[in-house]
Each structure stands twice: as C-alpha cells, then as structure tokens.
LUMTI-596276 format. One record per atom (N, C-alpha, C): residue number from 1; atom name; x, y, z. Coordinates in steps of 0.05 Angstrom, whole numbers, m for minus. Layout:
<r NUM,'CA',<X,Y,Z>>
...
***
This chain:
<r 1,'N',<m749,m993,m621>>
<r 1,'CA',<m745,m970,m604>>
<r 1,'C',<m720,m972,m587>>
<r 2,'N',<m706,m950,m584>>
<r 2,'CA',<m682,m950,m567>>
<r 2,'C',<m690,m942,m539>>
<r 3,'N',<m684,m959,m520>>
<r 3,'CA',<m691,m953,m492>>
<r 3,'C',<m673,m932,m481>>
<r 4,'N',<m685,m913,m467>>
<r 4,'CA',<m669,m892,m454>>
<r 4,'C',<m655,m904,m429>>
<r 5,'N',<m630,m898,m427>>
<r 5,'CA',<m615,m907,m403>>
<r 5,'C',<m624,m891,m378>>
<r 6,'N',<m629,m906,m357>>
<r 6,'CA',<m638,m893,m332>>
<r 6,'C',<m615,m879,m319>>
<r 7,'N',<m619,m853,m313>>
<r 7,'CA',<m599,m837,m301>>
<r 7,'C',<m597,m844,m271>>
<r 8,'N',<m573,m845,m261>>
<r 8,'CA',<m569,m851,m233>>
<r 8,'C',<m560,m826,m218>>
<r 9,'N',<m561,m827,m192>>
<r 9,'CA',<m552,m804,m176>>
<r 9,'C',<m523,m798,m181>>
<r 10,'N',<m508,m819,m186>>
<r 10,'CA',<m479,m816,m192>>
<r 10,'C',<m475,m800,m218>>
<r 11,'N',<m492,m807,m238>>
<r 11,'CA',<m491,m792,m264>>
<r 11,'C',<m498,m763,m260>>
<r 12,'N',<m519,m758,m244>>
<r 12,'CA',<m527,m730,m238>>
<r 12,'C',<m505,m715,m224>>
<r 13,'N',<m492,m729,m205>>
<r 13,'CA',<m471,m716,m189>>
<r 13,'C',<m447,m709,m207>>
<r 14,'N',<m440,m728,m225>>
<r 14,'CA',<m418,m723,m243>>
<r 14,'C',<m425,m700,m262>>
<r 15,'N',<m450,m699,m272>>
<r 15,'CA',<m458,m678,m290>>
<r 15,'C',<m458,m651,m276>>
<r 16,'N',<m466,m651,m250>>
<r 16,'CA',<m466,m626,m235>>
<r 16,'C',<m438,m615,m232>>
<r 17,'N',<m419,m632,m224>>
<r 17,'CA',<m391,m622,m220>>
<r 17,'C',<m378,m616,m246>>
<r 18,'N',<m384,m632,m267>>
<r 18,'CA',<m372,m626,m293>>
<r 18,'C',<m381,m599,m304>>
<r 19,'N',<m407,m593,m301>>
<r 19,'CA',<m418,m568,m310>>
<r 19,'C',<m405,m544,m295>>
<r 20,'N',<m404,m547,m268>>
<r 20,'CA',<m393,m524,m252>>
<r 20,'C',<m363,m520,m256>>
<r 21,'N',<m348,m541,m258>>
<r 21,'CA',<m319,m538,m262>>
<r 21,'C',<m314,m527,m290>>
<r 22,'N',<m330,m534,m310>>
<r 22,'CA',<m327,m523,m336>>
<r 22,'C',<m332,m493,m336>>
<r 23,'N',<m353,m485,m321>>
<r 23,'CA',<m359,m456,m319>>
<r 23,'C',<m337,m442,m304>>
<r 24,'N',<m326,m455,m283>>
<r 24,'CA',<m304,m443,m268>>
<r 24,'C',<m280,m437,m285>>
<r 25,'N',<m271,m457,m300>>
<r 25,'CA',<m247,m454,m316>>
<r 25,'C',<m252,m435,m339>>
<r 26,'N',<m276,m434,m350>>
<r 26,'CA',<m282,m414,m371>>
<r 26,'C',<m280,m386,m360>>
<r 27,'N',<m289,m382,m336>>
<r 27,'CA',<m288,m354,m324>>
<r 27,'C',<m260,m347,m316>>
<r 28,'N',<m245,m367,m306>>
<r 28,'CA',<m217,m361,m300>>
<r 28,'C',<m202,m353,m325>>
<r 29,'N',<m207,m367,m347>>
<r 29,'CA',<m194,m361,m372>>
<r 29,'C',<m202,m332,m381>>
<r 30,'N',<m228,m326,m377>>
<r 30,'CA',<m238,m299,m384>>
<r 30,'C',<m225,m277,m366>>
<r 31,'N',<m218,m285,m342>>
<r 31,'CA',<m207,m266,m322>>
<r 31,'C',<m176,m266,m321>>
<r 32,'N',<m164,m280,m340>>
<r 32,'CA',<m135,m285,m338>>
<r 32,'C',<m118,m260,m336>>
<r 33,'N',<m126,m239,m351>>
<r 33,'CA',<m111,m214,m350>>
<r 33,'C',<m111,m201,m322>>
<r 34,'N',<m134,m202,m309>>
<r 34,'CA',<m135,m191,m282>>
<r 34,'C',<m119,m208,m262>>
<r 35,'N',<m120,m235,m266>>
<r 35,'CA',<m105,m252,m248>>
<r 35,'C',<m75,m249,m253>>
<r 36,'N',<m67,m248,m278>>
<r 36,'CA',<m38,m244,m285>>
<r 36,'C',<m28,m217,m273>>
<r 37,'N',<m45,m197,m275>>
<r 37,'CA',<m37,m171,m264>>
<r 37,'C',<m31,m173,m234>>
<r 38,'N',<m49,m186,m220>>
<r 38,'CA',<m46,m188,m191>>
<r 38,'C',<m22,m206,m184>>
<r 39,'N',<m17,m227,m200>>
<r 39,'CA',<7,m243,m196>>
<r 39,'C',<32,m227,m199>>
<r 40,'N',<32,m210,m220>>
<r 40,'CA',<55,m193,m225>>
<r 40,'C',<60,m174,m202>>
<r 41,'N',<39,m160,m193>>
<r 41,'CA',<42,m141,m170>>
<r 41,'C',<52,m156,m146>>
<r 42,'N',<40,m179,m140>>
<r 42,'CA',<47,m194,m116>>
<r 42,'C',<76,m202,m116>>
<r 43,'N',<86,m213,m137>>
<r 43,'CA',<114,m223,m138>>
<r 43,'C',<134,m201,m141>>
<r 44,'N',<127,m179,m154>>
<r 44,'CA',<146,m156,m155>>
<r 44,'C',<149,m145,m127>>
<r 45,'N',<127,m141,m113>>
<r 45,'CA',<129,m131,m85>>
<r 45,'C',<143,m151,m67>>
<r 46,'N',<139,m177,m71>>
<r 46,'CA',<152,m197,m55>>
<r 46,'C',<182,m196,m59>>
<r 47,'N',<191,m192,m84>>
<r 47,'CA',<220,m189,m90>>
<r 47,'C',<231,m164,m76>>
<r 48,'N',<216,m142,m77>>
<r 48,'CA',<224,m118,m63>>
<r 48,'C',<227,m123,m33>>
<r 49,'N',<207,m137,m22>>
<r 49,'CA',<208,m143,7>>
<r 49,'C',<231,m161,14>>
<r 50,'N',<239,m179,m4>>
<r 50,'CA',<262,m196,1>>
<r 50,'C',<288,m181,m1>>
<r 51,'N',<291,m164,m21>>
<r 51,'CA',<316,m149,m25>>
<r 51,'C',<318,m126,m6>>
<r 52,'N',<296,m112,0>>
<r 52,'CA',<296,m89,18>>
<r 52,'C',<277,m93,41>>
<r 53,'N',<284,m110,60>>
<r 53,'CA',<266,m115,83>>
<r 53,'C',<270,m93,105>>
<r 54,'N',<264,m69,97>>
<r 54,'CA',<270,m46,115>>
<r 54,'C',<246,m30,123>>
<r 55,'N',<223,m36,111>>
<r 55,'CA',<198,m21,117>>
<r 55,'C',<181,m36,137>>
<r 56,'N',<169,m21,156>>
<r 56,'CA',<150,m31,175>>
<r 56,'C',<160,m55,192>>
<r 57,'N',<186,m54,198>>
<r 57,'CA',<198,m77,213>>
<r 57,'C',<184,m82,239>>
<r 58,'N',<180,m62,255>>
<r 58,'CA',<168,m66,282>>
<r 58,'C',<140,m77,280>>
<r 59,'N',<125,m66,261>>
<r 59,'CA',<97,m75,258>>
<r 59,'C',<96,m104,249>>
<r 60,'N',<114,m112,230>>
<r 60,'CA',<114,m139,220>>
<r 60,'C',<122,m159,242>>
<r 61,'N',<143,m152,258>>
<r 61,'CA',<152,m169,279>>
<r 61,'C',<130,m172,301>>
<r 62,'N',<117,m150,307>>
<r 62,'CA',<95,m151,326>>
<r 62,'C',<72,m169,316>>
<r 63,'N',<66,m167,291>>
<r 63,'CA',<45,m184,279>>
<r 63,'C',<53,m214,280>>
<r 64,'N',<79,m219,274>>
<r 64,'CA',<88,m247,274>>
<r 64,'C',<87,m258,303>>
<r 65,'N',<93,m242,323>>
<r 65,'CA',<91,m251,351>>
<r 65,'C',<62,m258,358>>
<r 66,'N',<44,m241,348>>
<r 66,'CA',<15,m246,354>>
<r 66,'C',<6,m272,340>>
<r 67,'N',<16,m276,316>>
<r 67,'CA',<9,m301,301>>
<r 67,'C',<19,m326,316>>
<r 68,'N',<44,m324,325>>
<r 68,'CA',<56,m347,340>>
<r 68,'C',<39,m352,365>>
<r 69,'N',<31,m331,378>>
<r 69,'CA',<15,m333,403>>
<r 69,'C',<m12,m346,398>>
<r 70,'N',<m23,m341,374>>
<r 70,'CA',<m49,m352,367>>
<r 70,'C',<m49,m383,366>>
<r 71,'N',<m25,m394,358>>
<r 71,'CA',<m23,m423,355>>
<r 71,'C',<m14,m438,380>>
<r 72,'N',<m6,m423,400>>
<r 72,'CA',<4,m435,424>>
<r 72,'C',<m19,m451,438>>
<r 73,'N',<m13,m476,446>>
<r 73,'CA',<m33,m492,460>>
<r 73,'C',<m53,m505,443>>
<r 74,'N',<m53,m501,416>>
<r 74,'CA',<m72,m513,399>>
<r 74,'C',<m63,m541,390>>
<r 75,'N',<m82,m559,387>>
<r 75,'CA',<m75,m586,376>>
<r 75,'C',<m75,m584,346>>
<r 76,'N',<m68,m606,333>>
<r 76,'CA',<m65,m606,304>>
<r 76,'C',<m91,m598,290>>
<r 77,'N',<m113,m609,299>>
<r 77,'CA',<m139,m603,286>>
<r 77,'C',<m145,m573,289>>
<r 78,'N',<m141,m562,312>>
<r 78,'CA',<m147,m533,317>>
<r 78,'C',<m128,m516,301>>
<r 79,'N',<m103,m524,298>>
<r 79,'CA',<m84,m509,282>>
<r 79,'C',<m93,m508,252>>
<r 80,'N',<m101,m531,242>>
<r 80,'CA',<m110,m532,214>>
<r 80,'C',<m135,m515,211>>
<r 81,'N',<m154,m517,230>>
<r 81,'CA',<m179,m502,228>>
<r 81,'C',<m174,m472,228>>
<r 82,'N',<m156,m463,246>>
<r 82,'CA',<m150,m435,248>>
<r 82,'C',<m138,m424,222>>
<r 83,'N',<m119,m439,211>>
<r 83,'CA',<m106,m430,186>>
<r 83,'C',<m127,m429,163>>
<r 84,'N',<m143,m450,162>>
<r 84,'CA',<m164,m451,141>>
<r 84,'C',<m183,m428,143>>
<r 85,'N',<m193,m423,167>>
<r 85,'CA',<m213,m401,170>>
<r 85,'C',<m202,m374,164>>
<r 86,'N',<m177,m369,172>>
<r 86,'CA',<m164,m344,167>>
<r 86,'C',<m160,m339,137>>
<r 87,'N',<m151,m360,123>>
<r 87,'CA',<m147,m358,94>>
<r 87,'C',<m173,m356,79>>
<r 88,'N',<m193,m371,89>>
<r 88,'CA',<m219,m370,76>>
<r 88,'C',<m232,m342,78>>
<r 89,'N',<m230,m331,102>>
<r 89,'CA',<m240,m304,106>>
<r 89,'C',<m226,m283,88>>
<r 90,'N',<m199,m285,87>>
<r 90,'CA',<m184,m267,71>>
<r 90,'C',<m191,m269,41>>
<r 91,'N',<m193,m294,31>>
<r 91,'CA',<m200,m298,3>>
<r 91,'C',<m228,m288,m3>>
<r 92,'N',<m247,m293,14>>
<r 92,'CA',<m274,m285,10>>
<r 92,'C',<m277,m255,10>>
<r 93,'N',<m263,m241,28>>
<r 93,'CA',<m265,m212,30>>
<r 93,'C',<m252,m199,6>>
<r 94,'N',<m230,m211,m4>>
<r 94,'CA',<m217,m199,m28>>
<r 94,'C',<m236,m200,m52>>
<r 95,'N',<m252,m221,m54>>
<r 95,'CA',<m271,m222,m76>>
<r 95,'C',<m295,m203,m71>>
<r 96,'N',<m307,m206,m48>>
<r 96,'CA',<m331,m191,m42>>
<r 96,'C',<m326,m161,m42>>
<r 97,'N',<m304,m153,m30>>
<r 97,'CA',<m298,m124,m28>>
<r 97,'C',<m284,m113,m53>>
<r 98,'N',<m281,m130,m72>>
<r 98,'CA',<m269,m121,m98>>
<r 98,'C',<m286,m100,m112>>
<r 99,'N',<m312,m99,m105>>
<r 99,'CA',<m330,m80,m118>>
<r 99,'C',<m322,m51,m112>>
<r 100,'N',<m305,m47,m91>>
<r 100,'CA',<m296,m20,m85>>
<r 100,'C',<m273,m13,m104>>
<r 101,'N',<m279,m14,m130>>
<r 101,'CA',<m260,m7,m151>>
<r 101,'C',<m235,m24,m151>>
<r 102,'N',<m236,m48,m139>>
<r 102,'CA',<m213,m66,m139>>
<r 102,'C',<m191,m58,m119>>
<r 103,'N',<m197,m38,m102>>
<r 103,'CA',<m176,m28,m83>>
<r 103,'C',<m168,m48,m63>>
<r 104,'N',<m187,m63,m51>>
<r 104,'CA',<m181,m82,m30>>
<r 104,'C',<m162,m104,m40>>
<r 105,'N',<m169,m118,m62>>
<r 105,'CA',<m150,m139,m72>>
<r 105,'C',<m123,m128,m80>>
<r 106,'N',<m122,m103,m90>>
<r 106,'CA',<m97,m91,m98>>
<r 106,'C',<m79,m85,m74>>
<r 107,'N',<m91,m74,m53>>
<r 107,'CA',<m77,m69,m28>>
<r 107,'C',<m68,m95,m16>>
<r 108,'N',<m85,m115,m17>>
<r 108,'CA',<m78,m141,m6>>
<r 108,'C',<m54,m154,m20>>
<r 109,'N',<m53,m150,m47>>
<r 109,'CA',<m30,m161,m63>>
<r 109,'C',<m4,m147,m54>>
<r 110,'N',<m5,m121,m50>>
<r 110,'CA',<19,m106,m42>>
<r 110,'C',<27,m114,m14>>
<r 111,'N',<7,m115,4>>
<r 111,'CA',<12,m121,32>>
<r 111,'C',<24,m149,36>>
<r 112,'N',<10,m168,24>>
<r 112,'CA',<18,m196,28>>
<r 112,'C',<44,m203,12>>
<r 113,'N',<47,m190,m11>>
<r 113,'CA',<72,m194,m26>>
<r 113,'C',<96,m185,m10>>
<r 114,'N',<94,m160,1>>
<r 114,'CA',<117,m150,17>>
<r 114,'C',<122,m167,41>>
<r 115,'N',<100,m176,54>>
<r 115,'CA',<103,m192,78>>
<r 115,'C',<117,m219,72>>
<r 116,'N',<109,m231,50>>
<r 116,'CA',<122,m256,42>>
<r 116,'C',<152,m252,37>>
<r 117,'N',<159,m232,22>>
<r 117,'CA',<187,m226,16>>
<r 117,'C',<202,m220,41>>
<r 118,'N',<191,m204,59>>
<r 118,'CA',<204,m196,84>>
<r 118,'C',<209,m220,101>>
<r 119,'N',<189,m237,105>>
<r 119,'CA',<191,m260,123>>
<r 119,'C',<211,m281,110>>
<r 120,'N',<209,m284,84>>
<r 120,'CA',<228,m302,70>>
<r 120,'C',<257,m294,74>>
<r 121,'N',<262,m268,72>>
<r 121,'CA',<289,m257,75>>
<r 121,'C',<300,m263,103>>
<r 122,'N',<284,m257,124>>
<r 122,'CA',<293,m261,151>>
<r 122,'C',<295,m290,158>>
<r 123,'N',<278,m307,146>>
<r 123,'CA',<280,m336,151>>
<r 123,'C',<305,m347,139>>
<r 124,'N',<312,m338,115>>
<r 124,'CA',<336,m348,101>>
<r 124,'C',<361,m338,117>>
<r 125,'N',<361,m313,126>>
<r 125,'CA',<384,m303,141>>
<r 125,'C',<388,m318,167>>
<r 126,'N',<366,m327,179>>
<r 126,'CA',<367,m341,205>>
<r 126,'C',<373,m371,203>>
<r 127,'N',<360,m383,183>>
<r 127,'CA',<361,m413,182>>
<r 127,'C',<372,m424,155>>
<r 128,'N',<380,m407,137>>
<r 128,'CA',<390,m416,111>>
<r 128,'C',<367,m419,91>>
<r 129,'N',<375,m422,66>>
<r 129,'CA',<356,m422,44>>
<r 129,'C',<338,m446,44>>
<r 130,'N',<347,m468,56>>
<r 130,'CA',<330,m492,57>>
<r 130,'C',<305,m489,73>>
<r 131,'N',<304,m469,90>>
<r 131,'CA',<280,m464,106>>
<r 131,'C',<256,m458,89>>
<r 132,'N',<261,m450,64>>
<r 132,'CA',<239,m443,46>>
<r 132,'C',<222,m467,38>>
<r 133,'N',<234,m491,41>>
<r 133,'CA',<219,m515,34>>
<r 133,'C',<193,m518,51>>
<r 134,'N',<193,m506,74>>
<r 134,'CA',<169,m507,91>>
<r 134,'C',<146,m491,79>>
<r 135,'N',<153,m471,63>>
<r 135,'CA',<133,m454,51>>
<r 135,'C',<121,m468,26>>
<r 136,'N',<139,m483,12>>
<r 136,'CA',<132,m493,m14>>
<r 136,'C',<108,m512,m14>>
<r 137,'N',<106,m532,4>>
<r 137,'CA',<84,m552,2>>
<r 137,'C',<56,m540,3>>
<r 138,'N',<52,m523,23>>
<r 138,'CA',<25,m511,24>>
<r 138,'C',<22,m487,5>>
<r 139,'N',<45,m474,m1>>
<r 139,'CA',<44,m451,m19>>
<r 139,'C',<34,m459,m47>>
<r 140,'N',<40,m484,m55>>
<r 140,'CA',<31,m494,m81>>
<r 140,'C',<0,m492,m83>>
<r 141,'N',<m14,m496,m61>>
<r 141,'CA',<m43,m495,m61>>
<r 141,'C',<m54,m468,m52>>
<r 142,'N',<m40,m456,m32>>
<r 142,'CA',<m51,m431,m20>>
<r 142,'C',<m47,m407,m38>>
<r 143,'N',<m23,m404,m50>>
<r 143,'CA',<m18,m381,m67>>
<r 143,'C',<m37,m379,m91>>
<r 144,'N',<m41,m401,m106>>
<r 144,'CA',<m60,m399,m128>>
<r 144,'C',<m88,m390,m119>>
<r 145,'N',<m97,m401,m96>>
<r 145,'CA',<m124,m394,m85>>
<r 145,'C',<m125,m364,m79>>
<r 146,'N',<m104,m354,m66>>
<r 146,'CA',<m104,m326,m58>>
<r 146,'C',<m102,m308,m82>>
<r 147,'N',<m84,m315,m101>>
<r 147,'CA',<m80,m299,m125>>
<r 147,'C',<m105,m298,m143>>
<r 148,'N',<m118,m321,m145>>
<r 148,'CA',<m143,m322,m161>>
<r 148,'C',<m164,m304,m148>>
<r 149,'N',<m165,m305,m121>>
<r 149,'CA',<m184,m288,m107>>
<r 149,'C',<m179,m259,m112>>
<r 150,'N',<m153,m251,m112>>
<r 150,'CA',<m146,m223,m117>>
<r 150,'C',<m154,m215,m146>>
<r 151,'N',<m148,m233,m165>>
<r 151,'CA',<m155,m227,m193>>
<r 151,'C',<m185,m224,m197>>
<r 152,'N',<m201,m242,m184>>
<r 152,'CA',<m230,m240,m187>>
<r 152,'C',<m241,m215,m174>>
<r 153,'N',<m229,m207,m151>>
<r 153,'CA',<m237,m182,m138>>
<r 153,'C',<m232,m158,m155>>
<r 154,'N',<m208,m159,m169>>
<r 154,'CA',<m201,m137,m187>>
<r 154,'C',<m220,m136,m210>>
<r 155,'N',<m227,m159,m221>>
<r 155,'CA',<m246,m160,m244>>
<r 155,'C',<m273,m148,m237>>
<r 156,'N',<m282,m156,m213>>
<r 156,'CA',<m308,m145,m203>>
<r 156,'C',<m306,m114,m201>>
<r 157,'N',<m284,m105,m189>>
<r 157,'CA',<m280,m76,m186>>
<r 157,'C',<m278,m61,m212>>
<r 158,'N',<m264,m73,m232>>
<r 158,'CA',<m262,m60,m258>>
<r 158,'C',<m289,m59,m272>>
<r 159,'N',<m305,m80,m267>>
<r 159,'CA',<m332,m80,m279>>
<r 159,'C',<m349,m58,m269>>
<r 160,'N',<m345,m50,m244>>
<r 160,'CA',<m360,m28,m232>>
<r 160,'C',<m353,m1,m246>>
<r 161,'N',<m329,1,m255>>
<r 161,'CA',<m320,26,m268>>
<r 161,'C',<m328,28,m297>>
<r 162,'N',<m339,7,m309>>
<r 162,'CA',<m346,7,m337>>
<r 162,'C',<m368,28,m343>>
<r 163,'N',<m365,42,m365>>
<r 163,'CA',<m386,59,m374>>
<r 163,'C',<m402,43,m395>>
<r 164,'N',<m421,28,m384>>
<r 164,'CA',<m435,9,m400>>
<r 164,'C',<m464,7,m390>>
<r 165,'N',<m484,9,m407>>
<r 165,'CA',<m512,7,m399>>
<r 165,'C',<m518,m20,m386>>
<r 166,'N',<m502,m40,m391>>
<r 166,'CA',<m506,m67,m380>>
<r 166,'C',<m488,m72,m356>>
<r 167,'N',<m478,m50,m343>>
<r 167,'CA',<m459,m53,m321>>
<r 167,'C',<m470,m70,m298>>
<r 168,'N',<m495,m66,m291>>
<r 168,'CA',<m506,m81,m269>>
<r 168,'C',<m507,m111,m275>>
<r 169,'N',<m515,m117,m300>>
<r 169,'CA',<m516,m145,m308>>
<r 169,'C',<m488,m157,m308>>
<r 170,'N',<m468,m142,m317>>
<r 170,'CA',<m440,m151,m317>>
<r 170,'C',<m430,m156,m289>>
<r 171,'N',<m437,m137,m271>>
<r 171,'CA',<m429,m140,m243>>
<r 171,'C',<m441,m166,m230>>
<r 172,'N',<m467,m170,m235>>
<r 172,'CA',<m480,m194,m223>>
<r 172,'C',<m467,m219,m234>>
<r 173,'N',<m461,m219,m260>>
<r 173,'CA',<m449,m243,m272>>
<r 173,'C',<m421,m248,m261>>
<r 174,'N',<m405,m226,m259>>
<r 174,'CA',<m378,m229,m249>>
<r 174,'C',<m378,m239,m220>>
<r 175,'N',<m397,m229,m204>>
<r 175,'CA',<m399,m237,m176>>
<r 175,'C',<m408,m266,m174>>
<r 176,'N',<m428,m273,m190>>
<r 176,'CA',<m438,m301,m189>>
<r 176,'C',<m416,m321,m197>>
<r 177,'N',<m402,m315,m219>>
<r 177,'CA',<m382,m334,m228>>
<r 177,'C',<m358,m335,m208>>
<r 178,'N',<m352,m312,m196>>
<r 178,'CA',<m331,m311,m176>>
<r 178,'C',<m338,m328,m152>>
<r 179,'N',<m363,m327,m143>>
<r 179,'CA',<m372,m344,m121>>
<r 179,'C',<m371,m373,m128>>
<r 180,'N',<m377,m379,m153>>
<r 180,'CA',<m376,m407,m162>>
<r 180,'C',<m347,m417,m160>>
<r 181,'N',<m328,m401,m169>>
<r 181,'CA',<m299,m408,m167>>
<r 181,'C',<m290,m410,m138>>
<r 182,'N',<m301,m392,m121>>
<r 182,'CA',<m294,m393,m93>>
<r 182,'C',<m302,m420,m81>>
<r 183,'N',<m326,m429,m87>>
<r 183,'CA',<m336,m454,m76>>
<r 183,'C',<m323,m479,m87>>
<r 184,'N',<m318,m479,m114>>
<r 184,'CA',<m309,m504,m127>>
<r 184,'C',<m279,m506,m130>>
<r 185,'N',<m265,m483,m129>>
<r 185,'CA',<m236,m484,m133>>
<r 185,'C',<m220,m473,m109>>
<r 186,'N',<m227,m449,m101>>
<r 186,'CA',<m212,m435,m80>>
<r 186,'C',<m215,m450,m53>>
<r 187,'N',<m239,m456,m46>>
<r 187,'CA',<m244,m470,m20>>
<r 187,'C',<m229,m497,m18>>
<r 188,'N',<m231,m514,m38>>
<r 188,'CA',<m216,m540,m36>>
<r 188,'C',<m185,m535,m34>>
<r 189,'N',<m175,m516,m49>>
<r 189,'CA',<m146,m510,m48>>
<r 189,'C',<m138,m501,m20>>
<r 190,'N',<m155,m485,m8>>
<r 190,'CA',<m149,m475,19>>
<r 190,'C',<m151,m497,40>>
<r 191,'N',<m169,m516,36>>
<r 191,'CA',<m170,m539,54>>
<r 191,'C',<m144,m555,53>>
<r 192,'N',<m135,m561,29>>
<r 192,'CA',<m110,m576,26>>
<r 192,'C',<m86,m561,38>>
<r 193,'N',<m85,m535,32>>
<r 193,'CA',<m63,m518,42>>
<r 193,'C',<m63,m517,72>>
<r 194,'N',<m86,m514,84>>
<r 194,'CA',<m88,m512,113>>
<r 194,'C',<m80,m538,127>>
<r 195,'N',<m87,m561,115>>
<r 195,'CA',<m79,m587,126>>
<r 195,'C',<m49,m590,126>>
<r 196,'N',<m37,m583,103>>
<r 196,'CA',<m8,m586,101>>
<r 196,'C',<7,m567,120>>
<r 197,'N',<m1,m541,119>>
<r 197,'CA',<12,m521,135>>
<r 197,'C',<7,m526,165>>
<r 198,'N',<m17,m534,172>>
<r 198,'CA',<m24,m539,200>>
<r 198,'C',<m7,m562,211>>
<r 199,'N',<m5,m583,196>>
<r 199,'CA',<10,m606,206>>
<r 199,'C',<40,m600,207>>
<r 200,'N',<50,m584,188>>
<r 200,'CA',<78,m575,189>>
<r 200,'C',<84,m559,214>>
<r 201,'N',<65,m540,220>>
<r 201,'CA',<69,m523,244>>
<r 201,'C',<67,m539,269>>
<r 202,'N',<48,m558,270>>
<r 202,'CA',<43,m573,295>>
<r 202,'C',<66,m593,300>>
<r 203,'N',<75,m607,279>>
<r 203,'CA',<94,m629,284>>
<r 203,'C',<123,m621,280>>
<r 204,'N',<128,m600,264>>
<r 204,'CA',<155,m591,258>>
<r 204,'C',<161,m564,271>>
<r 205,'N',<142,m546,270>>
<r 205,'CA',<146,m520,282>>
<r 205,'C',<154,m499,262>>
***
C-alpha cells in the first residue's frame, strides 16, 4: 500500500493562494478587451491633457492645493495610510459602481487621464522632464491596479446591458471574480504603491 502524505497547513495555504491567483489571472485574461479599452481611453486623454492643459485649470489647481493641505503635518506612516485608503476607495468604487452601465469607471478613466496629463505637463514645465521619475516608481504598481479596476467595472456594466436570460448569473459571476481580483491583486499593488509614494512625498516632497 502507498501511504498518503499528510497535508500540512503550509500545503493548504499554498493550494489556497494557487487556486485563487489562477482564477484571478483567468478572469483578467477573459476581461482583457475591457481592460485594454480603458487603458486606451486613459492614455489618450492623458496625452490630450499633456498637450492641451487648458481645461478646468482653476478647479485642478484648487484640488491640488487641497491635496497638499491634506498631507501637511502627517508623519510617514500617516502619509502612506492616507494614500492607500484613497486609492483603495477609488478602486473599489470603480468596480462596485460599474454596474451602472460602466459609466463610473469610464468617467474615472477620462477624469484621471486628463488630470495625469495636466499635472505632468505643469510639472515638466516647472521642474524639467526628470521630475517624472517621481511618478514612475509607484506608478508601476498603482496604474495597473487602477486600470484593472476600471476594466472590471466596465465588464460588470456591460454584463448588465446583455440581452441574455442568464444575465443575473453572469453579473454575479463577474462581480465575484472582480472582488477576488480586488483582494488578491489590486489590494497588494496599492499597498506597495502607497508605501513608495508615501515615502517619496514624506522624505523628498
């Protein structure tokens, strides 16, 4: 007789994460067209914001002043926590509110894309192109998390519009898998991004 190997908690833990990450990547692959669409919208609008930083100037500068004020007097830990919670809330809402026909993530892609381009243009004009290196380290982690959230929100919204007798089942599955990705991929990416961005803001400014 062949003795069965005794499973350990470590084996169970590895199996749990392996299963969930496989499901995450399968659903991301299934949602790639929605994610690519949001990436396209985001970067096209960002380019427009960089080339034509002429819209909503006063509102954007007012918002930037408020953001700077929010970080005044905070220590490094508080700065990281504030950035993380803001990004976490934004990503979560883009997924959850995607059921409104994908309008919220689409508006967010346009809004945030233009804001990124606008701020990048004024930063380059004021401090030179090398200032963009400050965006790159945390952007490597933050942008994929945000863009995946937008794509998943759009997929959920498009599922609502389907003329399909199984529409409710499709919606529930899309929402469940999106929440799985939120927990296992988006949340960790936002933690890393917040740590990098928070420390850069606190120690470099």
